[in-house]
N, C-alpha and C positions, 0 to 999 in steps of 0.2 A: 504493500500500500504506500510505503514511504517513497519508493522509486517512482511509482505511478504519479503521485502528487507532485514530485519534483519535476518530472518531465512535463506535466501539464502547466506548471508555473513557468518553466523555462520557455515553453512555446508561446507564452503570452507576454513575456517581458518586452519583446519588440513592439507590441501593439501600443504601449503607453497607457496612460490612464485617461479614461474618456473625458471626464469633466475638469481635468487639471490643465489649463492652458500653459503655454510656454511662459516660464518665469520672467517677470518684468518689474518686480518690486525691489526696492533697496532693503538694507537691513532694518530700516525704520518702518517696515511695512505695517507692523501691528498698530502703532499709533496712527498712521495714516488711515488704515482701515477703520479704526475706532471713530475717527472723525467722520468718515463716510457713513458709517452705520448710524451715527446719531441723527442723520437726516434721511435715512432710508424709509420711504413711506409704506412699504409692504414687504412681504416675504421674498418676492422675486428680486427686488432691489437689494435686500439684505444678503440674499444668496450670492449675487454677483460680487458684492463687497468681500464676503468671506472667501470667495474664489481667489481673490487677489492675495489675501493673507496666506492661504494654503499654498498657492503657487510659489510664493516667496520662500516659505519654509521648505517645500519640496526641492527647490533649487539648491538649497543648502543641505539637503538630506537630513533636515532637522525634523524627523517624523514625530518624535515624542513631544518636542517643543510646539509642534503644530496644534496639538490639542489645547495646550495652555493658551496659545496665541488666539485661536478662534473663540475659545470659551471666554477669555477675558474681553475680547472685542464684542462678543454677543451681549455682554452685560449692559452695553450702551443702548440696546434696542431689543425688545422682547420678540420682535419679528425674526430675529436671527438665531433664536435658541435652537430651533430644529435644524437649521443649517449647521450650527456648531456640532450637533450630534453626527450629522452626515460626514462632515469633514474630519471628525475624529476617527470615524470608521474608515474613511478613505486613507487617512494617514497611516493607520495600522496595515491596511491592505498594501499600500505602497512600501511600507517598511518590510513586510514579508517578502515582497519581490526584490527589494534591494538586498536583503540578506541572502536570498537565493542567488542573485546575480553575482554578488561578490564572494559567494561561498563562505559566508560567515556562519558556519554550522553550529558553533557553540551557542550563540544567541538564538539561532533559528530553532534549534530543538529544545533549548531550555525555556524560551519565552513564547514559542510559536502558538501553543494552545491558549495562552493568556491573551495574545493579540487577537486570535480568532474569536475568543469569547467577547472581547471588546467590540469587534466588528459586529457580531450578531446582536449584542445588547443595544448598541447605538442605533443600528438600523431598525430594530424593533421599536425604539422610541419614536423614530421618524414616522414609521408606518402608523402608529397609534395616534399620533398628534397632528398629522397633516392629511390633506385631501389629494386625490390623484391630479387635480388641477394645479397643484403647487409644483414648481420646478424641482424643489428639493425631494419631493416624493418620487418623481420619475427618476431622478438621479440615484436615489437610494434603491429603487427597484432594480435598476440596471446593475448597480454595484452588488446587490444580493445575488443576482443571477451569475455574475462573473465569479464571485466568491465561491459559490457552490459548484459552478461548472468547472472551475480550476481544480477543485478537489474530487470532481466526478462522483459526488455523493447523491443520495436519494432525493435531495431537494432541488436538484438542477432543473428538472422538468417543471416542477411546481413554481419555482421562481421565474422561469421563462414565461409561463402562462400568466402569472401575476404582472410581469413587466408589460406584456402585450395588452392586457386589460387596462392597466394604468396609462399606457401610451394612447390608447383610444380615447380615454376620458380626458387626458391632457390636451389632445389635439382639438377637442371641441371648442375650447376657450383660450388656448395658448396664444400668447403674443410672441414669444420667442420660439419659433419653430426649429431653431438650430439644435435644440436638445434632441428632437426626433431624428434629425439627420445623424447626429453623433451616435445615438443609440443604434440606428440602422447600420452604420459603419462598424460598430462593435460586434453586432450579431453576424455581419458578413465575415468578420475575422474568425468567428467560431463556426463557420460553414453552415450557419442557419440562413440559407439563401431565401427560403420562402418567407420566413418571419422578417428578415431584413427588407425584402421587397415591400412587404406590408407597411413597414415603418417609413420607407422611402416615399411610398404613395401618400401617406399621411403628411409627410413633410412637404411634398410638392403641392398637395391640395391647399395647405396653409400658405405656402409661398406664392402661388400664382393666383390666389383668391382675388387680390386687388389689381392684378395685371390684366389690362384690356388690350393693349397694343400688341399685335402679332409680332412686330419687330423685337419687342422686349423678350417675348417667349423664345424667339429664334436665337437671340443673343444668349439667353440663359441656357438653352439646350446645347449650343455649340461651346459655351463656356464649360459646361460639365464634361463634354467630350474632351476638350483640351486638358481638363484636370484628370482625365482617365476614369471617369465614373459613368459607366454605361447605364447602370440602373437609373440614376438621376436624369441622365440625358434622355433616355427613353420615356421616363415618366413625364417630363416636360413636353417631349414631342407628342405624346398622346393628347395632351391638352391643346397644343399648337395645331395638330392635325384636325382636331375637332373644330377649331376656329376657321381653318382653311376650308373645311368641308362646307361651312356656311357662307363662304365668300361669294360675292356676285361675280367677281372676275375669275372665271374658271381657268383660263389660260395662265394667269399669274399664279393661281393656286397650284396648278400642275407643275409649273417651273420651280416653285418653292419645294414641292414634294419631291421632285427629281433631285434637288440639291440635298434634301434630307436622306433620300435613299442612297445616294452616292456616299454619304458619310458613314453608312452602316454596312455597305456591301462587303463581300469577302475581299480581303487583300492579304498579301503575304506577311506584311508587317503592320503593326498598329492595331488600334481597336477595331473590332468588327462584330457584327451580329447578323449573319445572313438571313436568319428567320425574320428578324425585325425589318430588315431591308425589304424582304418580299411582302411583308405587311404593308409597307409604304407603297411599293409598286402596285399592289392590289387596289389601294385607295386611288391611285392615279387612274387605273382602269375603271373604277367605279364612277369617277368624276367625268371622264371624257372618253371612255371606251378605248379600244385598242389603237384607234387613230392617234391617240396622244403620244404614242411611242415612236420616236424616230429610230433610225438605224442604230445609232450608238446606244441609246437608252434600252432598246429592246435586246440587243446583244448583252448588255450589262446585266439585264434581268435574268437571261438564260444562264449566263456564266455564274452568277451568284447562286442560282438554284443548283447548278452542277456542283459547285463547291460545297453546298449544303447537303449534297447527296440526296436531293429531292429529284430522283431520276425521272419519274414520270412527268412531273411538272416541267422539268428542264427540257424534256423532249417536246412537250407541247409548245413551249415558248420558242425553242429553236425551229420547230416546224412553222410557226407563224413568221419567224424571221425569214426563213428560206422562201416562203410564199410571197412575202412583200419585197424582199431585197435579193432576188435570185441572181442579179448581176452585180451585186455589191462586192467589195473587196474581201469580205469575210464569208462569202457564200460557200466557198470550197471547204473552209474550216468547219463551218456549221453543218454542212452535209456530211462530212466525215464523222463529226461528233454524233450526229443523229444515227449513223450506222453503228457506231460503237455502243451508244446508249441502248439501241434496239437489241443488239445481240448480247452484249456482256452484262447488261444491267436489267433488261426487261424481257429477255428470253424470246425475242421475236426475230427469228432468223430470216423470215421472208422480208420483213421491212428493212432489215439491215442490208440484205443483198440488193434490194432495190436502190437504196441510197448509194451504195458503193458502185453499182453498175452505172448509174447516171454519172457519177464522178468519173469513172473509167472511160466514158464516152467523150469526155472533153478533149478537144484537140490540143490545147496547151497543157502539158504535163507538169503541174507544180507538185509540191511535196505531198499534198493531200490526195491528189489523183493517184500518185504512185503508192501511197499508203493504202488507199481504198482498194486498188488492184491486188495488193498483197493480202488484204483481208479476204477478198474473194477467192484467192488461191488457197488460203488456209481452210476456208469453209469447204471448198471442193475436195481438198486432200483429206480432210477429216471425214468427209462423207464417202471416201474411196472413189470419187469421181475423177479419175486420173486425167482424162482428156480435158475436162474443164479446168482442173488445176494447172496443167501444163500450159493451157492457153492463156490463163491469167498471168502466170509467171513469165511466159515469153513476151507478153505485151509490156510487162514492166521493163524488161531488158531493152526492148525496142524503144519505148518512150523515154526511159531514163538516160540512155546513152552513157556518158561518163559522169553524169550527175547522180546524186543521192547514193554514194558508195555504201553507206550502212544498210540501206534497204535492199540494194541489189546484192549485197553479200548474203543477207538472210534469204533472199530469193534463190540464190544459187545453192544454199544449203538445202532448201526444200526440194529443189530440182534434183539434187544428188540423191536425196532420200527416195524420190520416185524412180530415178534411173537405176538405182541399186536395189530396188524392191524392198526398201526399209520402211519401217513404220514412221509416222509423223513423230517428231520430237515429243517425248513423253510428257514434258511439262506443258507444252502447248496443247497437246491432246487432252490432258487432264483438265486444263482450264476451259477448253471448249466443252468437254463433257459436263463439267460442273455448271457452266453457264447456259447450256442449251438442252441437255437431255431432260425430259420430263421427270424422270425418277430422282433428279437432283434438285427439284424445285424447293425443297425444304431449306436449301442453303441460300439464304436471302441476304447475305453480307451483314447480318446483324451481330455476328460473333467475332468477326475479323474486320479490321479497318487498316488502311494505310494512308499516310499523309506525306507530302513532299515539302521540303524546306523552301522551295521556290517553284511556283507554277508557271512563271513566264521567264525562264532563264535565257541568257544569250547562248549562242552556239559555243560549245566548249566549256561553259560554266558548270562547276560541280553542283550536283543536286543530291541531297540526302533524302532517302525515303525510309521512313520508320513504320513499324507495324505495332498494333495492339491486338491481342487475342484473348477472348474470354474462355479460359480453359474449363472443361466440364467438371462437375463435382465428382470427387473420387475419395471421399472420406478424408483420411489424414495423409494419403499418398499424393505426391505431386505428379501430375500428368506430364509425360514427355511429349513435347510438341516439335514437329518438324515443319520447316518453312521452304516452300517451293515457289521461287519467283519465276515469272514468265512475262514475255512481252519485249518491248523495245529497251535497248540499253542495259540489259541485265549482265553484270560482270560475270565472267567465268568462275570467279572465286566464290560466288554466292552459293554456299552449300546449305544443307538442310538445317544447320544451326544458325543461319544468318537471320536474325530478327529485323535487321535493317541493312540497307545497301547504300553505297555511294556510286554515282554514275555521272556521265555527261553525254551530251549529244552533239555530233558534228553537223547534223543536218537540221534545217528548220522543219516545222510542222508539229502536229499534235501526236504525242507519243503515248502509247497505251502501256500501262504497267499493271500486271496482275500478280496475285499471290494466292496460293493454296496453302492452308495450314492443316496438317494431318496429325492425328493421334494414333496410338497403336491399334485402335479399333476402327480407324477409317478417317474420312474427311471431317474436319471440324467446320470449316466454312471457307469462303473465298472472298477476295476483295479486288476492286478495280479502281484505277484512278488515271487521270490524264494530265500530261504536262505539255504546255504550249511553248515550243522553242521558237524564239523570234529570229 
């Protein structure tokens, strides 16, 4: 139990203490706070004054002295008495963390229980003598939760429920919504994402209540994005989108929604939330229909869904794109992706073959035309249709000439297999089996995923591709997993133990990466991903 408690405390040292701001008082803070308290008209004002005194003491690591300081100051104003109880509890909480951080074990184990009792007794006083509408009450509820959560004791869940109830009551009449935000941040640090989101919503509702200008909401949302807070940004955007939905100028509203979507779409680096971005795209379609999407915006929507692994929706959007912009610069790329999505993600070989065949008929042989012909050859070889496979491979060599050496090298390997009457490469065959045979339909890519470090690398730029696999339950025994990589750019060194690979591509185009993960009893699942080499 001792080690468990120590680990929990260490994990939270870095989080800081929620309601103790950065120290900014001098050594004479207590007299200064006493003067402030003499004029504090209510408990909220008194609480803020006591915060200053506590911050000053914490800066000097004077935890025991903090109690004397705040209690002495509180004598100037009866409104501060409950605040003094809270800050005495907070001081002991901070003291325990300080002892842990500095490994001052003699005092920690000799006085720890005494400090914990002080925390509990002071918090109990606050709960009995204040209302949920009081800032000190909410602060005390949060401290109680943190205190019990740190110790992982039986009261952790109860104190969390009490915190949420108090927060809801506080939010109804609160003037200072900042306490709700800070409580939400603290719960986020404890991985209580659902509860944290509830508190963020309370905070935003209070914050934007008096904001009527859309520009202010926009600035607020992008400010939270800049600060790295997706939850708050999205909460403000929800309110902002509601106002845009009521706007008489639909074209201006669509332009602003497109700007919001662009802020949340998938990107290799920085904040992103593809699901939220699609929510914004859907609102654009609600307002102005599919006609609201130009070429760039429609491709961005499809790409975002692709990276969110919303395969069916991505295919729908890409199909719309191809129908509207068949002669656009991205038409070949989108047609190739439609073929890959159809075959490897949605088990529709007929649709995949149609997309690749149309690509193969183009007179100008770019990277996607060559790649589409290669996929047609693989399908035919997998189906033992030797004549069709040889025809597709021969067309690649004819159209590619001296270009696309990586794809032509793979093509020659496949042709050698046919000429020497050998089976299709086992990894490619297994990937096609898992993707297309009806008996493998249970393998839906929910148990294995892969992700690339870059999805738009330059030619020759190194790309790392990692995997995650949810191993089946096997009691106390660890299941042995084997990893079989297939597709473009797979290094020869990628053996069954390789949970990740590093590769690079010398040719432009969309590269298909596949992975099969197997257990001793058979296939666990498969995964597919695409990398667009510029």
